[in-house]
ZAVOPA-41433 format. One record per residue (C-alpha): x, y, z; residue in three letters. Coordinates in pm, 1 decimal. Example, Ala and Ser with C-alpha at 12.3 -4.5 7.8 and 13.67 -1.06 7.14 Angstrom:
2
ATOM        x        y        z rest
ATOM   1230.0   -450.0    780.0  ala
ATOM   1367.0   -106.0    714.0  ser
% end
This chain:
499
ATOM        x        y        z rest
ATOM   1042.1  -4703.4   1817.4  met
ATOM   1256.7  -4397.7   1938.1  met
ATOM   1582.4  -4560.1   1830.6  lys
ATOM   1413.0  -4665.8   1497.0  lys
ATOM   1307.9  -4266.5   1426.5  his
ATOM   1678.8  -4176.7   1485.1  leu
ATOM   1858.7  -4413.5   1222.2  arg
ATOM   1579.7  -4298.4    971.2  tyr
ATOM   1690.6  -3921.3   1035.2  leu
ATOM   2080.4  -4011.2   1061.1  arg
ATOM   2013.0  -4172.5    728.8  met
ATOM   1819.0  -3889.5    565.1  met
ATOM   2121.8  -3673.5    727.7  lys
ATOM   2385.1  -3889.3    515.0  arg
ATOM   2193.2  -3869.7    201.0  arg
ATOM   2185.8  -3480.1    230.2  gly
ATOM   1857.5  -3390.7    341.8  leu
ATOM   1571.1  -3334.4     93.0  pro
ATOM   1476.9  -2956.6     66.5  thr
ATOM   1112.4  -3079.0    244.8  arg
ATOM   1199.8  -3223.5    578.0  tyr
ATOM   1001.0  -3540.7    682.5  his
ATOM   1032.5  -3601.5   1080.4  gly
ATOM    866.7  -3898.6   1252.7  met
ATOM    790.3  -3688.8   1554.6  val
ATOM    418.7  -3809.6   1589.9  cys
ATOM    514.5  -4141.4   1750.1  ala
ATOM    682.5  -3912.8   2024.6  leu
ATOM    366.3  -3713.8   2110.8  ile
ATOM    118.0  -3987.7   2155.2  gly
ATOM     36.7  -4131.0   1807.7  asp
ATOM    122.5  -4491.5   1780.1  ser
ATOM     99.7  -4466.6   1369.2  asn
ATOM    400.8  -4225.0   1258.4  pro
ATOM    301.1  -3966.0   1004.9  thr
ATOM    519.1  -3750.2    781.6  glu
ATOM    478.8  -3370.5    842.6  ile
ATOM    638.1  -3096.4    637.6  ser
ATOM    813.5  -2812.0    804.7  phe
ATOM    865.9  -2452.3    689.7  asp
ATOM   1075.1  -2260.6    942.1  thr
ATOM   1215.4  -1996.6    714.5  asp
ATOM    912.0  -1792.5    603.6  thr
ATOM    889.7  -1431.1    696.8  leu
ATOM    576.3  -1220.6    691.0  arg
ATOM    654.2   -885.5    538.0  ile
ATOM    365.8   -584.2    561.1  ile
ATOM    361.5   -373.5    254.0  ile
ATOM    294.6     17.4    347.1  asp
ATOM    255.1    280.8     80.9  thr
ATOM    223.9    536.7    294.8  gly
ATOM    600.0    455.8    448.3  ala
ATOM    892.3    625.4    323.5  ser
ATOM   1138.2    363.7    448.6  ser
ATOM   1171.0    -18.5    516.5  ala
ATOM   1182.0    -85.5    900.9  phe
ATOM   1269.0   -452.8   1058.6  thr
ATOM   1295.0   -586.3   1406.6  phe
ATOM   1558.3   -857.6   1339.1  cys
ATOM   1912.7   -771.0   1303.3  lys
ATOM   1964.4  -1120.7   1132.2  gln
ATOM   1775.9   -983.5    815.6  asp
ATOM   2080.8   -750.3    735.3  phe
ATOM   2357.7   -826.5    510.3  ile
ATOM   2527.9   -482.2    591.7  ser
ATOM   2468.1   -256.1    908.2  phe
ATOM   2566.5     44.9   1068.1  thr
ATOM   2464.8    178.0   1406.5  pro
ATOM   2253.6    460.6   1424.4  leu
ATOM   2075.5    627.8   1716.3  tyr
ATOM   1743.5    815.5   1614.1  glu
ATOM   1393.6    802.6   1690.4  thr
ATOM   1114.8    739.6   1436.2  val
ATOM    786.2    927.6   1516.7  asn
ATOM    553.0    772.3   1258.7  gly
ATOM    515.1    464.4   1472.8  leu
ATOM    464.6    590.1   1831.6  gly
ATOM    807.0    714.6   1902.2  ser
ATOM   1028.6    403.0   1876.1  leu
ATOM   1421.2    381.5   1906.7  glu
ATOM   1597.8    343.9   1577.0  ile
ATOM   1944.1    164.0   1652.8  glu
ATOM   2057.7     71.6   1326.2  gly
ATOM   2072.4    132.8    947.0  ile
ATOM   2176.4    -97.0    677.2  gly
ATOM   2088.0   -345.8    362.1  thr
ATOM   1822.6   -627.6    389.6  val
ATOM   1774.8   -893.9    181.3  arg
ATOM   1468.8  -1124.3    133.8  tyr
ATOM   1443.9  -1444.9    -65.1  ile
ATOM   1070.5  -1444.5   -219.7  val
ATOM    916.3  -1652.5   -466.6  lys
ATOM    761.4  -1456.5   -775.1  asp
ATOM    444.0  -1496.6   -955.5  asp
ATOM    586.9  -1723.4  -1198.1  gln
ATOM    759.8  -1950.6   -893.0  gly
ATOM   1112.5  -1864.0   -968.6  asn
ATOM   1311.2  -1767.7   -643.5  leu
ATOM   1450.1  -1406.9   -631.8  thr
ATOM   1586.0  -1161.9   -414.3  thr
ATOM   1443.9   -834.8   -251.6  ile
ATOM   1734.6   -603.0   -159.5  glu
ATOM   1663.4   -258.4     17.2  ile
ATOM   1894.2    -22.3    130.5  arg
ATOM   1859.4    229.2    396.2  asp
ATOM   1640.2     -2.8    596.2  cys
ATOM   1611.9     66.9    946.9  tyr
ATOM   1657.9   -163.0   1268.5  tyr
ATOM   1394.1    -65.1   1515.5  val
ATOM   1401.8   -373.5   1763.8  pro
ATOM   1085.4   -298.0   1963.6  asn
ATOM    890.0   -332.3   1661.4  met
ATOM    695.8   -666.4   1614.3  asn
ATOM    669.2   -663.9   1254.3  phe
ATOM    847.0   -609.9    922.8  arg
ATOM    750.7   -315.8    706.3  leu
ATOM    845.9   -267.0    342.1  leu
ATOM    770.3     62.7    143.2  ser
ATOM    726.4     -1.7   -208.9  pro
ATOM    819.7    334.2   -291.8  gln
ATOM   1210.4    292.5   -168.5  gln
ATOM   1202.3    -28.2   -384.0  leu
ATOM   1101.3    119.8   -671.5  cys
ATOM   1360.4    405.9   -617.9  ala
ATOM   1627.6    149.3   -567.4  gln
ATOM   1553.0    -65.9   -854.2  ser
ATOM   1750.7    -64.7  -1173.7  thr
ATOM   1471.8   -177.0  -1388.1  lys
ATOM   1091.4    -28.9  -1427.0  lys
ATOM    925.2    -64.6  -1095.7  cys
ATOM    543.4    -26.9   -994.4  leu
ATOM    267.4   -103.9   -784.1  his
ATOM    -82.4   -115.5   -812.9  thr
ATOM   -377.4   -274.9   -561.1  met
ATOM   -732.6   -324.4   -569.5  asn
ATOM   -946.0   -416.8   -278.6  asp
ATOM   -818.6   -755.3   -284.7  lys
ATOM   -454.6   -785.2   -383.1  val
ATOM   -172.0   -555.1   -431.5  phe
ATOM     76.1   -595.4   -739.7  his
ATOM    437.4   -564.1   -680.2  leu
ATOM    690.3   -540.8  -1018.1  arg
ATOM   1044.3   -492.5   -947.1  trp
ATOM   1356.8   -571.8  -1189.0  asn
ATOM   1132.1   -770.6  -1430.5  gly
ATOM    953.2   -966.6  -1150.2  his
ATOM    597.2   -935.5  -1047.5  thr
ATOM    447.2  -1044.8   -732.8  lys
ATOM     67.9  -1093.4   -613.8  thr
ATOM     45.9  -1014.9   -284.3  ile
ATOM   -318.8  -1086.8   -102.9  pro
ATOM   -461.2   -880.8    185.0  phe
ATOM   -449.7  -1032.1    528.0  ser
ATOM   -802.0  -1133.0    646.2  ser
ATOM   -677.2  -1088.1    995.1  ala
ATOM   -561.6   -697.2    956.0  asn
ATOM   -666.5   -591.8    622.2  asn
ATOM   -346.2   -500.9    520.3  leu
ATOM   -104.4   -687.3    218.2  pro
ATOM    115.1   -903.3    391.9  val
ATOM    407.2  -1038.3    155.3  met
ATOM    552.8  -1381.1    252.4  thr
ATOM    922.2  -1463.5    196.0  thr
ATOM    980.9  -1802.3     29.9  ala
ATOM    962.7  -2126.5    275.2  pro
ATOM   1302.8  -2290.5    380.7  gly
ATOM   1423.0  -2557.5    641.7  thr
ATOM   1738.0  -2402.7    722.0  ser
ATOM   1636.2  -2420.6   1132.8  leu
ATOM   1504.3  -2757.0   1114.4  val
ATOM   1836.2  -2838.4    930.8  ser
ATOM   2027.6  -2701.9   1205.3  ala
ATOM   1832.7  -2920.4   1467.4  ile
ATOM   1917.8  -3215.1   1224.2  ala
ATOM   2272.5  -3150.4   1182.4  ser
ATOM   2325.3  -3247.1   1557.1  lys
ATOM   2170.4  -3614.3   1503.8  leu
ATOM   2503.6  -3746.3   1416.9  his
ATOM   2544.2  -3731.9   1835.2  lys
ATOM   2221.1  -3816.2   1948.6  pro
ATOM   2115.3  -3805.2   2314.4  thr
ATOM   1819.7  -3949.9   2495.8  lys
ATOM   1669.4  -3600.4   2560.5  asn
ATOM   1711.1  -3437.4   2187.7  ile
ATOM   1322.0  -3499.0   2147.5  phe
ATOM   1226.3  -3498.7   2490.8  cys
ATOM    847.0  -3317.5   2431.5  phe
ATOM    524.1  -3439.7   2569.8  lys
ATOM    195.0  -3342.4   2480.1  ser
ATOM   -154.6  -3455.6   2588.7  ser
ATOM   -293.1  -3384.8   2220.4  lys
ATOM   -267.6  -3618.4   1925.0  lys
ATOM   -173.4  -3477.4   1606.3  val
ATOM   -515.1  -3433.0   1434.7  pro
ATOM   -602.4  -3643.7   1109.6  asp
ATOM   -611.0  -3522.2    744.1  tyr
ATOM   -996.2  -3407.9    775.7  glu
ATOM   -910.3  -3207.9   1112.0  gln
ATOM   -616.1  -3052.6    937.5  gln
ATOM   -845.7  -2914.9    668.6  leu
ATOM  -1072.6  -2781.2    908.9  gln
ATOM   -778.3  -2612.0   1109.6  leu
ATOM   -643.3  -2453.5    789.0  ala
ATOM   -960.9  -2290.7    676.3  ser
ATOM   -958.3  -2113.5   1013.3  lys
ATOM   -608.0  -1984.2    999.9  glu
ATOM   -497.6  -1679.9    793.0  asp
ATOM   -446.1  -1756.4    413.0  ala
ATOM    -96.4  -1591.6    421.1  asp
ATOM      9.0  -1821.0    718.5  thr
ATOM    -96.7  -2172.9    526.9  ile
ATOM    182.4  -2334.2    434.6  pro
ATOM    267.2  -2359.5     41.2  thr
ATOM    248.3  -2727.5     39.7  thr
ATOM   -107.1  -2754.5    143.1  his
ATOM   -354.8  -2826.6   -155.5  lys
ATOM   -637.4  -2560.3   -163.0  leu
ATOM   -974.8  -2730.4   -209.0  arg
ATOM  -1274.2  -2543.3   -352.5  cys
ATOM  -1549.1  -2511.6    -81.4  ser
ATOM  -1909.8  -2459.8   -163.7  lys
ATOM  -1913.8  -2085.2    -92.1  ser
ATOM  -1582.8  -2025.7   -340.0  glu
ATOM  -1795.6  -2260.6   -597.6  cys
ATOM  -2078.6  -1996.4   -560.9  glu
ATOM  -1793.5  -1689.3   -628.6  glu
ATOM  -1676.9  -1873.8   -917.0  cys
ATOM  -2051.8  -1858.2  -1057.7  ala
ATOM  -2111.6  -1520.6   -946.8  tyr
ATOM  -1816.1  -1410.2  -1175.5  leu
ATOM  -1955.2  -1616.6  -1490.4  gln
ATOM  -2314.9  -1444.9  -1416.5  asp
ATOM  -2140.4  -1107.3  -1409.7  thr
ATOM  -2032.1  -1157.7  -1767.6  thr
ATOM  -2394.4  -1246.3  -1856.7  lys
ATOM  -2518.0   -968.3  -1656.3  glu
ATOM  -2309.9   -701.0  -1839.3  ile
ATOM  -2446.2   -879.0  -2184.5  leu
ATOM  -2761.7   -864.9  -2073.9  lys
ATOM  -2766.7   -491.3  -1944.4  asn
ATOM  -2559.9   -385.3  -2248.4  thr
ATOM  -2829.2   -540.7  -2495.7  lys
ATOM  -2541.0   -776.7  -2618.5  ser
ATOM  -2327.8   -507.9  -2740.8  thr
ATOM  -2015.1   -617.1  -2639.0  leu
ATOM  -1803.1   -775.6  -2912.0  val
ATOM  -1611.7  -1125.1  -2822.3  pro
ATOM  -1281.4   -955.8  -2763.3  ala
ATOM  -1460.0   -736.8  -2487.9  glu
ATOM  -1625.9  -1029.6  -2346.9  val
ATOM  -1290.9  -1205.0  -2334.6  lys
ATOM  -1121.2   -887.8  -2160.8  tyr
ATOM  -1388.9   -879.2  -1890.1  leu
ATOM  -1333.4  -1250.4  -1774.9  arg
ATOM   -967.1  -1175.5  -1773.1  trp
ATOM  -1020.6   -874.3  -1583.3  his
ATOM  -1239.1  -1076.5  -1336.0  gln
ATOM   -986.3  -1362.2  -1303.9  lys
ATOM   -711.6  -1121.9  -1214.2  leu
ATOM   -938.6   -929.7   -936.3  gly
ATOM  -1040.2   -642.8  -1132.9  his
ATOM   -681.2   -467.2  -1171.0  pro
ATOM   -664.0   -124.8  -1402.9  ser
ATOM   -672.9   -121.3  -1774.5  phe
ATOM   -315.1      5.9  -1750.2  ala
ATOM   -210.0   -308.4  -1563.0  thr
ATOM   -395.4   -555.4  -1813.3  met
ATOM   -236.2   -378.7  -2128.3  lys
ATOM    104.3   -402.6  -1945.9  cys
ATOM     55.4   -800.0  -1871.0  leu
ATOM    -77.1   -828.0  -2211.0  ser
ATOM    242.5   -673.4  -2370.5  lys
ATOM    443.8   -909.8  -2199.5  lys
ATOM    245.4  -1211.7  -2301.4  gly
ATOM     90.8  -1331.8  -1986.5  tyr
ATOM   -257.6  -1280.2  -2077.4  ile
ATOM   -390.9  -1275.3  -2443.3  pro
ATOM   -190.1  -1038.6  -2691.2  arg
ATOM   -517.6   -831.6  -2813.5  phe
ATOM   -583.4   -646.0  -2484.9  ile
ATOM   -251.9   -435.0  -2526.3  lys
ATOM   -446.8   -318.2  -2875.2  asp
ATOM   -756.9   -228.8  -2686.6  met
ATOM   -829.7    163.8  -2704.2  gln
ATOM  -1135.6    165.0  -2436.3  glu
ATOM  -1201.1    -72.4  -2135.0  glu
ATOM  -1531.1   -211.4  -2130.0  pro
ATOM  -1717.4   -139.4  -1848.5  val
ATOM  -1740.8   -398.7  -1531.0  cys
ATOM  -2011.7   -397.2  -1310.6  leu
ATOM  -1806.3   -508.7  -1021.1  gly
ATOM  -1571.8   -199.8  -1032.9  cys
ATOM  -1622.7    138.1   -887.1  glu
ATOM  -1732.2    373.9  -1152.6  glu
ATOM  -1479.0    692.0  -1073.2  ile
ATOM  -1500.7    861.2  -1435.6  thr
ATOM  -1564.5   1239.3  -1369.0  lys
ATOM  -1413.2   1488.1  -1146.7  pro
ATOM  -1593.1   1486.5   -822.6  gly
ATOM  -1672.1   1088.4   -817.2  asp
ATOM  -1432.6   1024.4   -546.2  leu
ATOM  -1235.6   1293.7   -315.6  ile
ATOM   -957.7   1134.2   -108.1  his
ATOM   -870.4   1296.9    208.4  ala
ATOM   -621.7   1289.2    495.4  asp
ATOM   -487.5   1508.7    768.9  gln
ATOM   -135.7   1588.7    841.5  ala
ATOM     -3.8   1759.6   1166.5  glu
ATOM    317.8   1934.2   1233.0  cys
ATOM    538.9   1970.7   1524.3  ser
ATOM    655.6   2322.3   1445.0  gln
ATOM    342.2   2572.1   1478.1  pro
ATOM    245.2   2751.7   1163.3  gly
ATOM    155.1   3129.9   1119.9  arg
ATOM   -193.0   3186.0   1001.5  pro
ATOM   -283.5   3354.3    675.4  met
ATOM   -464.0   3668.4    765.2  thr
ATOM   -593.5   3934.6    574.6  phe
ATOM   -431.3   4213.8    752.2  ser
ATOM    -99.4   4038.9    700.3  gly
ATOM      1.1   4073.1   1068.2  tyr
ATOM     99.9   3766.0   1283.1  asn
ATOM   -147.9   3588.7   1522.9  ser
ATOM   -108.5   3428.3   1852.7  lys
ATOM   -316.9   3128.7   1728.7  thr
ATOM   -116.5   2913.4   1568.3  lys
ATOM   -181.6   2618.9   1269.2  ile
ATOM    -61.7   2301.0   1398.6  val
ATOM   -214.4   2045.6   1146.0  cys
ATOM   -375.2   2068.9    799.4  phe
ATOM   -613.8   1854.3    594.4  thr
ATOM   -564.3   1800.0    245.0  ile
ATOM   -870.2   1670.9    -53.3  phe
ATOM   -769.6   1520.0   -341.4  val
ATOM   -974.4   1445.1   -653.1  asp
ATOM   -935.0   1145.5   -786.0  ser
ATOM   -985.4   1219.4  -1161.7  ile
ATOM   -854.6   1569.5  -1203.7  ser
ATOM   -563.8   1533.3   -905.8  lys
ATOM   -674.2   1854.5   -799.9  lys
ATOM   -595.8   1939.2   -437.7  ile
ATOM   -744.5   2155.6   -179.7  trp
ATOM   -569.1   2217.3    172.4  val
ATOM   -731.9   2335.0    483.6  glu
ATOM   -499.5   2460.5    757.5  phe
ATOM   -650.4   2429.9   1116.7  gln
ATOM   -565.8   2490.0   1505.6  thr
ATOM   -677.7   2145.0   1589.2  ser
ATOM   -787.6   1824.0   1427.1  thr
ATOM  -1144.3   1872.5   1558.0  glu
ATOM  -1419.7   1781.7   1340.1  ala
ATOM  -1577.5   2136.8   1321.4  asp
ATOM  -1251.6   2281.1   1147.1  gln
ATOM  -1232.9   1979.4    909.0  thr
ATOM  -1580.1   2027.4    811.5  leu
ATOM  -1503.1   2383.4    712.8  lys
ATOM  -1273.6   2260.2    464.4  gly
ATOM  -1505.7   2029.2    330.8  lys
ATOM  -1782.4   2280.1    255.0  lys
ATOM  -1517.0   2515.3    105.9  arg
ATOM  -1429.1   2211.9   -132.2  leu
ATOM  -1793.6   2185.2   -238.2  glu
ATOM  -1863.7   2567.3   -277.6  lys
ATOM  -1552.2   2537.7   -519.6  asp
ATOM  -1688.1   2250.7   -688.9  ala
ATOM  -2023.3   2385.6   -721.8  ala
ATOM  -1885.7   2704.5   -953.4  lys
ATOM  -1825.5   2444.1  -1199.4  tyr
ATOM  -2153.7   2250.6  -1170.2  asn
ATOM  -1910.9   1944.8  -1011.7  val
ATOM  -2105.9   1725.0   -770.7  lys
ATOM  -1908.1   1564.9   -489.3  ile
ATOM  -2051.4   1227.7   -444.4  lys
ATOM  -1831.1   1010.6   -237.0  ala
ATOM  -1500.8   1044.1    -39.3  phe
ATOM  -1252.1    800.6    101.8  arg
ATOM  -1050.6    874.8    409.3  thr
ATOM   -850.2    690.7    698.0  asp
ATOM  -1040.3    661.7   1012.1  asn
ATOM   -990.0    925.8   1298.0  gly
ATOM  -1178.0   1261.4   1276.1  val
ATOM  -1381.0   1168.5    951.8  phe
ATOM  -1542.4    890.1   1183.3  arg
ATOM  -1680.6   1118.7   1383.3  ser
ATOM  -2052.9   1148.1   1451.6  lys
ATOM  -2065.3   1514.8   1279.1  ser
ATOM  -1849.8   1450.5    995.8  phe
ATOM  -2103.3   1114.1    933.7  lys
ATOM  -2415.2   1312.1    958.1  asp
ATOM  -2273.0   1564.6    728.1  glu
ATOM  -2208.6   1316.0    460.6  ile
ATOM  -2543.4   1168.9    490.4  glu
ATOM  -2690.2   1516.5    484.2  lys
ATOM  -2538.8   1597.6    165.8  cys
ATOM  -2635.5   1245.7     50.0  glu
ATOM  -2273.9   1142.3    -22.4  gln
ATOM  -2098.5    800.1     31.0  asp
ATOM  -1795.5    747.0    240.5  ile
ATOM  -1549.0    452.7    238.8  ser
ATOM  -1299.9    422.2    547.8  phe
ATOM   -924.5    231.7    525.0  cys
ATOM   -896.5    -63.4    740.2  gly
ATOM   -712.4      6.2   1086.6  val
ATOM   -364.1     79.4   1047.3  gly
ATOM   -403.9     29.0    669.0  gln
ATOM   -307.4    359.4    525.5  his
ATOM   -211.2    234.9    175.3  ser
ATOM   -594.9    194.7     85.1  gln
ATOM   -578.6    588.0    115.2  asn
ATOM   -253.9    587.4    -38.5  gly
ATOM   -385.2    881.3   -310.7  val
ATOM   -409.4   1090.6    -16.3  ala
ATOM   -113.2    970.0    136.2  glu
ATOM    106.8   1028.2   -163.4  arg
ATOM      5.2   1400.1   -217.9  his
ATOM     44.7   1478.6    106.3  val
ATOM    411.0   1365.0     84.2  arg
ATOM    446.3   1527.2   -234.0  thr
ATOM    318.8   1890.9   -142.0  ile
ATOM    528.1   1879.7    209.1  val
ATOM    853.6   1769.2     31.9  glu
ATOM    781.7   2062.6   -205.6  lys
ATOM    710.9   2301.9     68.7  ala
ATOM   1021.0   2215.9    250.9  arg
ATOM   1248.3   2246.1    -41.2  ala
ATOM   1104.0   2604.5    -82.5  met
ATOM   1184.0   2677.5    260.0  leu
ATOM   1516.6   2538.4    250.8  leu
ATOM   1595.0   2714.1    -53.9  his
ATOM   1477.0   3054.5     45.2  ala
ATOM   1666.6   3028.3    381.7  ser
ATOM   1961.7   2997.7    240.4  ser
ATOM   1948.0   3350.6     52.3  phe
ATOM   1741.3   3522.3    342.9  trp
ATOM   1800.8   3333.9    648.7  asn
ATOM   1726.2   3640.4    865.4  asp
ATOM   1389.8   3733.7    698.9  ala
ATOM   1247.4   3377.1    716.4  leu
ATOM   1091.7   3181.7   1005.8  asp
ATOM    995.4   2820.4   1031.5  thr
ATOM    643.1   2905.7   1093.4  glu
ATOM    591.2   3027.4    753.6  leu
ATOM    565.6   2673.5    642.1  trp
ATOM    218.5   2727.2    587.6  thr
ATOM    273.3   2974.7    311.7  phe
ATOM    507.6   2737.8    157.2  ala
ATOM    264.3   2449.3    163.4  val
ATOM    -39.5   2713.1     17.7  asn
ATOM    186.5   2792.2   -261.4  tyr
ATOM    290.3   2418.1   -336.0  ala
ATOM    -77.0   2343.9   -386.4  val
ATOM   -111.1   2663.9   -592.1  his
ATOM    166.7   2551.2   -847.0  ile
ATOM     36.1   2223.5   -850.1  trp
ATOM   -303.0   2301.3   -935.8  asn
ATOM   -207.2   2498.7  -1232.7  asn
ATOM    103.5   2331.1  -1352.6  thr
ATOM     -3.0   2097.6  -1670.4  pro
ATOM     49.5   1729.6  -1649.0  arg
ATOM    128.4   1470.7  -1907.8  glu
ATOM   -122.1   1202.9  -1752.5  asp
ATOM   -384.0   1480.0  -1800.2  leu
ATOM   -315.3   1507.2  -2166.2  asp
ATOM    -94.1   1856.0  -2065.7  leu
ATOM   -389.7   2009.0  -1888.2  leu
ATOM   -364.3   2110.9  -1543.4  ser
ATOM   -545.2   1988.2  -1234.3  pro
ATOM   -757.4   2320.6  -1240.7  glu
ATOM   -847.7   2276.1  -1604.4  glu
ATOM   -940.7   1904.4  -1568.6  lys
ATOM  -1153.9   1960.2  -1264.9  phe
ATOM  -1335.6   2290.6  -1387.8  ser
ATOM  -1372.5   2137.4  -1733.7  gly
ATOM  -1255.6   2506.0  -1899.0  val
ATOM   -960.2   2463.2  -2106.5  asn
ATOM   -750.2   2753.7  -2147.5  ile
ATOM   -515.7   2852.2  -2442.6  ser
ATOM   -153.8   2766.6  -2440.3  lys
ATOM    -51.9   3143.2  -2460.8  asp
ATOM   -261.1   3186.9  -2139.2  thr
ATOM   -124.1   2905.2  -1964.3  lys
ATOM    232.0   3018.8  -2078.0  arg
ATOM    175.8   3357.4  -1909.4  lys
ATOM     18.9   3197.6  -1628.2  gln
ATOM    322.9   2970.0  -1542.1  ile
ATOM    538.1   3274.0  -1611.0  arg
ATOM    403.6   3448.6  -1331.2  lys
ATOM    518.7   3192.1  -1079.1  phe
ATOM    805.3   3283.8   -872.3  his
ATOM   1048.3   3090.3   -624.2  pro
ATOM    921.2   3115.2   -266.7  phe
ATOM   1046.7   3370.3    -46.9  gly
ATOM   1196.9   3618.5   -325.1  cys
ATOM   1199.0   3976.7   -233.6  pro
ATOM    935.4   4189.5   -384.9  thr
ATOM    947.1   4569.5   -439.6  tyr
ATOM    665.8   4812.1   -418.4  val
ATOM    643.5   5166.8   -542.2  leu
ATOM    531.6   5393.8   -297.5  asp
% end
């Protein structure tokens, strides 16, 4: 039997080896009936993290160009960087076409145990329009004319992209079969290869992202119930709205549910490209979906996150004199609709100081009759008992990200990065003119001024309203807005006072 298997494999080698390798190894591990099995030795798992500014990998073979570099990355627990270069991954897009993802300036960190991809870095390096969106179920990535839908892993609640399957490793083994030895398949096992029913049971227990693409997915009873739920949802919408939806809106909601409840902008984009019915691109308003979270007004959802700084910052005192107590972190709050930002400087990451920032936010919102309804945060201090008690006391809701899944709080993460980069640019520019007068302790003032400029600058996505106007509901005239903007000054510029 062993000689028969080797003759079979040598014959496959002479014929050029098919893409999907079939080997008769079952007879060698205790099963008397040879069974064909599929090999996939090339698939890689890559975590997508919108909170990361760069890509990372622990495998040097991923690089197509490499330069040694010795630095430390602190965001992942002070790991040592040993190189930087360009990586290339082969993936299958949503249309089943093989394409490549190339990322420049990817860091080589051998002590990591996972690969990490930054969608912001990929978009910045793409030659064509690039964007990424996500909901609670899937992550959508579009780059260089390709689209890929990436599911969240059930094991760690992270969007995990898998590369295209392949058989290069098993092909390398088979290439040695032209000189077979008696020890080439000397594997022993007390277990037999499971039959078809057992394979289905094992596959249902595995992470969905690790199941080979050759497996046929069968609809279980629970999945059929979910399909029925989606159909009932449309019926429920029609019932609740007293059948006021036109047929086009009903069709839109069905596609909206099929695609995992994407945003209205994503639906229109898919419609323009012809992937879904064309009429959707001409719709002016999105029908209400019962399954989607209703975030329509300022205060409906506040994103919050904390940022720590290794350089102690100077507190902003009314007297103007420096203090021995230094700022080591700040908490940022971002309104989901208006994009208005609040920042609370803290001497520690404890919950009592974070609660002060929350109360100041609510006090500011009360001036405009805006009620804060819900928060979305990371874990950490926001899971403390005192913070959750305050949420319950104010009759508010709070949702937390999965462990290590900062991308689920991507709005706050993105705004922290934006404000920090603006503050850093301000400090660098000011120090180039007034190096003796400026100190790195003044980063708190730079952050505070960056937030002030952000909140009072008109935005195109807000119909040329500023975040302050959008949140308060009070629109100011164009002349008043122009005068307000002209009062902005470069950070650190000299000020003269007449005495």
